[in-house]
ZAMARGU-4260 file (C-alpha; in steps of 0.2 Angstrom, whole numbers, plus 5000, padded with zeros to 4 digits):
<rodrens>
0) 5089/5062/5161 | 5080/5051/5176 | 5082/5033/5178 | 5068/5022/5187 | 5070/5004/5192
5) 5062/4992/5181 | 5060/5005/5169 | 5077/5011/5165 | 5081/5026/5157 | 5070/5039/5156
10) 5074/5055/5143 | 5059/5067/5142 | 5059/5078/5128 | 5054/5094/5139 | 5070/5094/5145
15) 5077/5099/5130 | 5068/5113/5124 | 5053/5108/5117 | 5036/5114/5121 | 5021/5107/5118
20) 5006/5118/5111 | 5017/5133/5109 | 5019/5133/5089 | 5037/5134/5089 | 5048/5122/5079
25) 5051/5107/5090 | 5065/5100/5076 | 5081/5103/5086 | 5073/5098/5105 | 5068/5082/5098
30) 5084/5079/5088 | 5096/5082/5105 | 5084/5071/5115 | 5085/5059/5103 | 5103/5058/5101
35) 5105/5058/5123 | 5092/5041/5119 | 5106/5035/5108 | 5120/5037/5121 | 5109/5033/5137
40) 5109/5016/5147 | 5096/5004/5140 | 5082/5000/5141 | 5077/5020/5136 | 5059/5028/5134
45) 5059/5042/5125 | 5045/5052/5135 | 5033/5066/5126 | 5021/5074/5135 | 5005/5076/5130
50) 5001/5090/5117 | 5004/5095/5100 | 5022/5098/5096 | 5027/5108/5076 | 5040/5102/5065
55) 5045/5113/5050 | 5054/5104/5036 | 5065/5119/5033 | 5073/5112/5050 | 5073/5094/5044
60) 5087/5084/5041 | 5091/5080/5021 | 5098/5061/5018 | 5099/5050/5005 | 5085/5036/5004
65) 5082/5024/4990 | 5064/5020/4993 | 5053/5005/4984 | 5039/5012/4974 | 5040/5031/4977
70) 5050/5042/4964 | 5058/5040/4947 | 5076/5045/4946 | 5073/5061/4935 | 5062/5067/4949
75) 5075/5064/4963 | 5093/5060/4956 | 5102/5062/4972 | 5087/5053/4980 | 5087/5064/4993
80) 5073/5065/5008 | 5067/5077/5020 | 5067/5068/5037 | 5058/5076/5052 | 5065/5063/5068
85) 5079/5052/5062 | 5082/5036/5073 | 5098/5027/5067 | 5109/5015/5073 | 5099/5012/5090
90) 5092/4998/5101 | 5081/4997/5114 | 5070/5010/5113 | 5053/5016/5120 | 5043/5032/5110
95) 5030/5037/5123 | 5017/5048/5112 | 5006/5049/5130 | 4993/5054/5115 | 5004/5069/5109
100) 5000/5076/5090 | 5016/5078/5079 | 5012/5093/5069 | 5021/5094/5052 | 5024/5107/5042
105) 5029/5109/5023 | 5033/5093/5012 | 5045/5078/5023 | 5045/5061/5029 | 5040/5063/5048
110) 5049/5048/5055 | 5064/5037/5049 | 5070/5022/5056 | 5086/5017/5051 | 5096/5001/5056
115) 5085/5000/5073 | 5082/4987/5083 | 5069/4984/5097 | 5059/4999/5095 | 5042/5003/5101
120) 5033/5017/5095 | 5016/5019/5106 | 5002/5030/5108 | 5006/5045/5095 | 4996/5056/5081
125) 5004/5062/5066 | 4998/5074/5056 | 5001/5088/5043 | 4996/5107/5044 | 4994/5107/5025
130) 4992/5090/5018 | 4997/5089/5000 | 4980/5083/4995 | 4968/5097/4990 | 4951/5093/4994
135) 4935/5101/4985 | 4916/5100/4988 | 4905/5103/4973 | 4889/5116/4977 | 4883/5120/4961
140) 4882/5112/4944 | 4878/5122/4928 | 4878/5120/4909 | 4898/5123/4907 | 4903/5127/4924
145) 4905/5118/4941 | 4907/5129/4959 | 4915/5122/4972 | 4920/5126/4992 | 4938/5122/4995
150) 4942/5115/5010 | 4952/5127/5021 | 4967/5114/5024 | 4969/5116/5003 | 4979/5133/5001
155) 4976/5141/4982 | 4978/5155/4973 | 4970/5161/4956 | 4976/5170/4944 | 4974/5174/4926
160) 4962/5161/4927 | 4973/5147/4932 | 4974/5138/4950 | 4989/5135/4960 | 4989/5123/4974
165) 5001/5131/4988 | 5010/5121/5002 | 5019/5126/5015 | 5038/5129/5015 | 5039/5132/4997
170) 5030/5118/4990 | 5016/5122/4974 | 5008/5112/4961 | 5000/5119/4946 | 4981/5118/4941
175) 4989/5104/4927 | 5003/5095/4938 | 4990/5091/4950 | 4982/5081/4940 | 4977/5065/4947
180) 4959/5064/4956 | 4948/5054/4967 | 4928/5057/4969 | 4922/5053/4986 | 4903/5052/4991
185) 4901/5057/5009 | 4883/5047/5009 | 4890/5030/5003 | 4908/5032/5008 | 4914/5025/4992
190) 4929/5031/4984 | 4934/5030/4965 | 4948/5037/4952 | 4940/5051/4942 | 4942/5066/4930
195) 4949/5079/4938 | 4938/5094/4937 | 4953/5106/4941 | 4966/5101/4928 | 4951/5100/4916
200) 4945/5117/4917 | 4947/5132/4903 | 4948/5145/4918 | 4945/5145/4934 | 4937/5160/4945
205) 4939/5165/4964 | 4921/5170/4970 | 4929/5173/4988 | 4924/5164/5004 | 4935/5149/4997
210) 4922/5146/4982 | 4929/5144/4967 | 4921/5142/4950 | 4927/5131/4938 | 4921/5134/4919
215) 4924/5124/4902 | 4922/5124/4885 | 4909/5111/4886 | 4899/5102/4896 | 4908/5097/4914
220) 4897/5082/4917 | 4907/5068/4921 | 4898/5063/4936 | 4900/5077/4946 | 4886/5079/4961
225) 4883/5092/4973 | 4890/5086/4988 | 4904/5075/4982 | 4921/5079/4986 | 4936/5079/4974
230) 4953/5074/4981 | 4966/5080/4968 | 4986/5078/4970 | 5002/5077/4960 | 5007/5061/4955
235) 5027/5060/4963 | 5029/5053/4981 | 5044/5064/4985 | 5041/5062/5005 | 5031/5047/5014
240) 5023/5045/5031 | 5035/5034/5038 | 5051/5025/5032 | 5058/5009/5042 | 5075/5002/5034
245) 5086/4987/5038 | 5077/4986/5054 | 5071/4972/5066 | 5059/4969/5080 | 5049/4985/5077
250) 5033/4987/5084 | 5019/5002/5083 | 5003/5003/5095 | 4990/5015/5095 | 4998/5028/5081
255) 4984/5038/5072 | 4991/5043/5055 | 4980/5058/5049 | 4990/5063/5033 | 5004/5056/5022
260) 5012/5065/5009 | 5017/5050/4999 | 5015/5030/5004 | 5010/5028/5024 | 5023/5018/5032
265) 5035/5009/5021 | 5047/4995/5026 | 5061/4990/5017 | 5072/4976/5020 | 5065/4974/5039
270) 5063/4958/5050 | 5048/4955/5062 | 5037/4969/5061 | 5019/4972/5073 | 5007/4985/5071
275) 4992/4985/5082 | 4977/4997/5084 | 4984/5009/5070 | 4973/5021/5063 | 4974/5029/5045
280) 4961/5042/5044 | 4957/5061/5043 | 4958/5068/5059 | 4940/5068/5068 | 4933/5086/5064
285) 4945/5090/5052 | 4932/5089/5039 | 4945/5081/5026 | 4942/5063/5017 | 4960/5058/5013
290) 4973/5051/5023 | 4986/5047/5011 | 4991/5051/4994 | 4996/5032/4989 | 4998/5017/4999
295) 4995/5016/5018 | 5007/5001/5023 | 5019/4996/5010 | 5032/4981/5012 | 5046/4977/5002
300) 5059/4964/5004 | 5055/4958/5023 | 5056/4943/5032 | 5052/4936/5048 | 5035/4939/5055
305) 5022/4954/5048 | 5007/4956/5061 | 4994/4970/5057 | 4981/4967/5069 | 4965/4976/5074
310) 4968/4992/5064 | 4958/5004/5053 | 4961/5011/5034 | 4951/5023/5029 | 4953/5037/5014
315) 4968/5030/5004 | 4972/5034/4988 | 4979/5016/4983 | 4981/5000/4992 | 4980/5001/5011
320) 4993/4985/5013 | 5003/4981/5000 | 5017/4965/5005 | 5030/4960/4991 | 5047/4959/4983
325) 5057/4964/4969 | 5061/4954/4954 | 5077/4961/4946 | 5080/4957/4927 | 5097/4950/4920
330) 5105/4958/4910 | 5119/4948/4906 | 5133/4936/4914 | 5150/4944/4916 | 5158/4928/4921
335) 5152/4909/4924 | 5149/4914/4942 | 5142/4931/4940 | 5125/4938/4935 | 5121/4958/4932
340) 5104/4962/4938 | 5095/4980/4935 | 5080/4987/4943 | 5067/4989/4930 | 5052/5000/4936
345) 5057/5020/4938 | 5051/5020/4953 | 5059/5005/4961 | 5078/5008/4961 | 5096/5011/4969
350) 5092/5002/4987 | 5103/4986/4991 | 5090/4972/4986 | 5105/4957/4989 | 5117/4955/5005
355) 5130/4942/5005 | 5124/4926/5011 | 5106/4929/5002 | 5097/4915/4992 | 5090/4919/4976
360) 5080/4909/4964 | 5081/4913/4945 | 5063/4914/4939 | 5059/4912/4920 | 5053/4929/4915
365) 5036/4921/4904 | 5032/4909/4917 | 5035/4916/4933 | 5043/4898/4938 | 5059/4895/4947
370) 5073/4884/4937 | 5087/4887/4948 | 5096/4893/4965 | 5109/4902/4971 | 5120/4910/4988
375) 5127/4926/4985 | 5144/4927/4989 | 5147/4947/4983 | 5138/4963/4977 | 5146/4976/4967
380) 5135/4992/4964 | 5138/4997/4947 | 5128/5011/4948 | 5110/5016/4954 | 5102/5003/4943
385) 5113/4989/4940 | 5120/4976/4951 | 5134/4961/4948 | 5130/4948/4960 | 5143/4935/4962
390) 5138/4917/4966 | 5144/4901/4975 | 5140/4893/4959 | 5139/4893/4940 | 5123/4904/4936
395) 5111/4895/4924 | 5117/4890/4906 | 5098/4894/4901 | 5095/4911/4907 | 5087/4923/4893
400) 5094/4940/4897 | 5084/4955/4897 | 5069/4944/4901 | 5072/4930/4917 | 5072/4940/4934
405) 5080/4935/4951 | 5070/4935/4965 | 5078/4937/4984 | 5072/4922/4994 | 5079/4927/5008
410) 5070/4939/5012 | 5051/4934/5010 | 5040/4937/5025 | 5026/4925/5035 | 5010/4940/5035
415) 4995/4941/5047 | 4982/4952/5044 | 4968/4950/5056 | 4953/4961/5065 | 4957/4977/5052
420) 4943/4988/5043 | 4945/4996/5026 | 4936/5007/5019 | 4933/5022/5007 | 4948/5015/4996
425) 4947/5016/4976 | 4958/5001/4972 | 4961/4984/4983 | 4963/4981/5001 | 4974/4971/5001
430) 4988/4965/4990 | 5000/4950/4996 | 5014/4942/4985 | 5026/4932/4998 | 5031/4912/4999
435) 5029/4915/5018 | 5014/4908/5027 | 4998/4922/5024 | 4984/4922/5037 | 4972/4936/5033
440) 4956/4933/5044 | 4943/4942/5053 | 4944/4960/5043 | 4930/4970/5037 | 4934/4974/5017
445) 4918/4988/5014 | 4916/4994/4997 | 4934/4993/4989 | 4930/5001/4972 | 4942/4985/4965
450) 4947/4968/4972 | 4947/4966/4991 | 4961/4955/4990 | 4975/4952/4975 | 4990/4941/4975
455) 4996/4944/4960 | 5015/4942/4955 | 5024/4949/4941 | 5039/4951/4929 | 5036/4965/4917
460) 5027/4978/4926 | 5028/4984/4943 | 5042/4968/4944 | 5033/4964/4962 | 5038/4947/4968
465) 5033/4933/4971 | 5026/4915/4973 | 5011/4912/4987 | 5013/4894/4994 | 5001/4896/5011
470) 4987/4907/5010 | 4971/4908/5022 | 4958/4919/5019 | 4944/4915/5034 | 4931/4923/5042
475) 4931/4940/5034 | 4918/4950/5028 | 4917/4957/5011 | 4904/4970/5009 | 4898/4974/4992
480) 4917/4975/4984 | 4923/4978/4966 | 4925/4964/4954 | 4933/4949/4957 | 4931/4951/4975
485) 4946/4940/4976 | 4959/4941/4963 | 4971/4927/4961 | 4980/4934/4945 | 4998/4931/4942
490) 5005/4940/4928 | 5014/4925/4917 | 5012/4925/4899 | 5017/4906/4896 | 5008/4893/4907
495) 5021/4878/4911 | 5014/4875/4927 | 5005/4883/4943 | 5014/4900/4949 | 5002/4900/4965
500) 4998/4885/4979 | 4990/4880/4991 | 4978/4896/4995 | 4961/4892/5008 | 4947/4902/5006
505) 4935/4898/5020 | 4920/4904/5031 | 4920/4922/5023 | 4903/4930/5022 | 4901/4939/5004
510) 4889/4953/5002 | 4889/4954/4983 | 4886/4965/4971 | 4882/4959/4952 | 4900/4952/4950
515) 4912/4939/4950 | 4918/4933/4966 | 4931/4922/4964 | 4946/4924/4949 | 4960/4912/4949
520) 4973/4908/4936 | 4988/4898/4935 | 4985/4891/4953 | 4985/4873/4960 | 4978/4868/4976
525) 4963/4882/4978 | 4949/4877/4993 | 4932/4887/4992 | 4923/4881/5009 | 4908/4885/5019
530) 4908/4904/5014 | 4891/4913/5013 | 4888/4922/4996 | 4872/4935/4997 | 4865/4945/4983
535) 4862/4961/4991 | 4850/4969/4978 | 4840/4955/4970 | 4830/4960/4955 | 4820/4954/4942
540) 4835/4952/4932 | 4847/4939/4936 | 4866/4941/4938 | 4874/4938/4921 | 4891/4937/4929
545) 4900/4920/4933 | 4900/4918/4952 | 4918/4910/4948 | 4930/4911/4934 | 4944/4898/4933
550) 4961/4898/4922 | 4973/4885/4920 | 4971/4879/4938 | 4971/4862/4946 | 4966/4854/4962
555) 4952/4865/4965 | 4937/4861/4978 | 4920/4869/4982 | 4910/4863/4995 | 4899/4869/5010
560) 4896/4885/5003 | 4879/4892/5004 | 4870/4904/4991 | 4856/4919/4996 | 4846/4929/4985
565) 4836/4927/4972 | 4844/4929/4955 | 4860/4923/4960 | 4873/4916/4950 | 4879/4899/4952
570) 4889/4896/4935 | 4908/4893/4937 | 4916/4896/4922 | 4933/4886/4917 | 4945/4893/4905
575) 4960/4882/4896 | 4955/4869/4910 | 4945/4850/4911 | 4933/4847/4923 | 4943/4835/4930
580) 4954/4849/4941 | 4938/4855/4949 | 4929/4846/4963 | 4911/4855/4965 | 4901/4846/4980
585) 4885/4841/4973 | 4875/4850/4986 | 4883/4866/4978 | 4871/4867/4965 | 4883/4876/4954
590) 4885/4875/4936 | 4902/4872/4927 | 4903/4880/4911 | 4918/4874/4900 | 4920/4881/4880
595) 4901/4887/4882 | 4894/4869/4887 | 4886/4866/4903 | 4888/4852/4912 | 4883/4848/4929
</rodrens>
C-alpha cells in the first residue's frame, strides 16, 4: 500500500497475490485488496495492472439480493446471488483497470456495488470464458434436417439423440430448457426473436468437428438460412452482469462488457449515475454475436441524474436501455393511515421499494392517473411480496383494492441518453418512463426489430411506472427500425385524461421502411418539428401505412418536417379524437384521417 501526494492511497491488487495472465483464481486476492481499500485513507485507488485475471464461481461469495426484473421466487426462493467482486459500504474509491480483462468462470454476477458513494470504475473489460448464450451457425439445410457449426465457446454434449448445453462449474441447460432463440443475419446485422432449431429437433447427431445435425419429423423450414446464427438460451436471469444497489455518485468510464449472464448492469434505487464510453458487444475476434441474455442497462427506482453518453450497444437479447419505477398494487387498508401493497410481477419482488420520508402517489389502475399523495412514516415488511406502509395522512377513501397501485415519486430520475449507437437488437432501443427530464439526443438507432423508442407505463403487465412530463427526442438518426419507430403507449384501459405530457420530437432523420413512424396514445403536448423522413426503398407500390397514428391525444403540433421518397405515405390517422386537437402546418401536405374520412 502506497500513498502519493494528490492521489491519496493506492492499493495494487498484485500486492495481495493477484497474478495477471496466470489462469489462477484471483478471487481471494481481489477480495483482500478490496477490504484494504475499504479501510484505507481516502481517496483511494484500487489499481489493477494490465492483464487478464480469472475468477471462479466456486470461490465467489453467495449473498441474498432481490433484483428487479430477474428471477421468480420459484427459481431463487432465497434470492441468493453469486458475487464475484463485492464493494459494500465504501466511499471515495477509483477502480483503475488499465485496460485489464476480468474473465469469469461459471454462473455469477461479476461486480456488485452495495451502499457505496463516489465510486469510479475505469478502463476495464468484463468477459465470460463460457457465456450463458450458446450460438450455432447454419451450414446446410435439407428436407427434414439442418446442419450447424457450434461456436467454440458453446460447450455441449449429445447423448441418445439429445443435446445438453454445458457450462463451467456445474451449470447446464437441456435441449428443451434452453428454449428461447434469436436469429442473427451477419450481412444485415439484424437480430430477431425466432423459432429454436435445437429444442424443436426430434433428434440431434454429433458429426464431429463441432458440427451437429438437427433432425425433424417434418420440414424445418422456419426461415433458417445458411450463414445465419441462432443465439440460444435459458430464460431465467439467475445472475446479472453487475448490480448497483442503494448507491450514489457512481461513474463507469471506458468499460467493455463482452458477455453478461442475465441483465447487463442493473441499477436499483441509486442516485446520480454516469456511464461514459461503455461498449456492450462481443469481444472482437471472438466470433460471438451476442453480449447479453437480456437488457444491457436496466434502471429501477433511481433518482438524480442518469447519464449514458458516447456508448455502443450491439447484440442484446432484449432492450439495451430501460428506465422505470415499480407500481405496487394496493391490497387493503389495515388502518385509516395504512395501506398494504404487493409486488405483482413474478420477476420483481422482495426489494425495499420504500423508505421513510419517501413520497408516494396513488394511481388509478384503469386510467394510470394520480388521485392522491402521501408521505411514508413507516415501512413494515410482511414477507417478500407484501409491505405495510404507514402514511402521514389518511389513505384516500376512493381506493379500489386489488386494482389501484402506488408509485414512489421520490425515486424518479432525470435521464440523458446522448451520442450512443444501438444495433443488432431484437426488441426496442430505449424504454423510458420517469417524471424527470428526459433527453434522447444525437444517437443512432440502426435496425431495431421493434420500436426504437418506447414510452409505456402500466399497472397490469410488467408494473413498470410511470408517466413522463418532459421528454426531448432531438437530432437522432433512425435507420430502418420496426414499427412504430417511436411508440408512446401507456397501457391504461380507460381514458380520463392524458397520461403523458410534453414530448418534443425535433430535428431527427428517419430512414423509413414502409411502416408507421409515430404512434401516440393518451398524450398531451406532443410536438413533431423539423424532422426529415425518407422512404429508403421506394417502389411502384405505395406505402399503405400511416406516417402517424394518434389516439385520444391533444395539443399536437406537426410542422417544419420534410418528406422524401416516391410513394411516401402522408396520412395521419386520428382515433377517438377530433381534428381540433391537432395542428398540422399547411406546408406539410399531410392528410388527417378521422373516421375513414379524409380532411385537409
